[in-house]
C-alpha positions, 0 to 999 in steps of 0.5 A: 110968555110972561116969565122969561126965566121959566122959558130959559129954565126949560131950555137949560134943562132940555140942553142938560138932558141932551148933553148928558145923553150924548156924553153917556152914549159916547162913554158907553161906545168907548167902553164897548170898544175898549172891552172888545180890544181887551178881549182880542188882546187876551185871546191873542196872548192865549193863542200865542202861549198855546202855540209856543207850548206846542212848538216846545213840546214838538221840539222836546219830542224830536 
């Protein structure tokens, strides 16, 4: 190649593209995992509140 700077520029752009793609994929994976665990936590809290309400209503009826 006649122009080494041009080749280095293309390599740098390609590397930037791959690194950016990797970082975005990692972030999206983390975000999905966080939302999954957050949803499970809310579901378990709701189930616990319902169970405690049922126990309380059963003890009041007795």
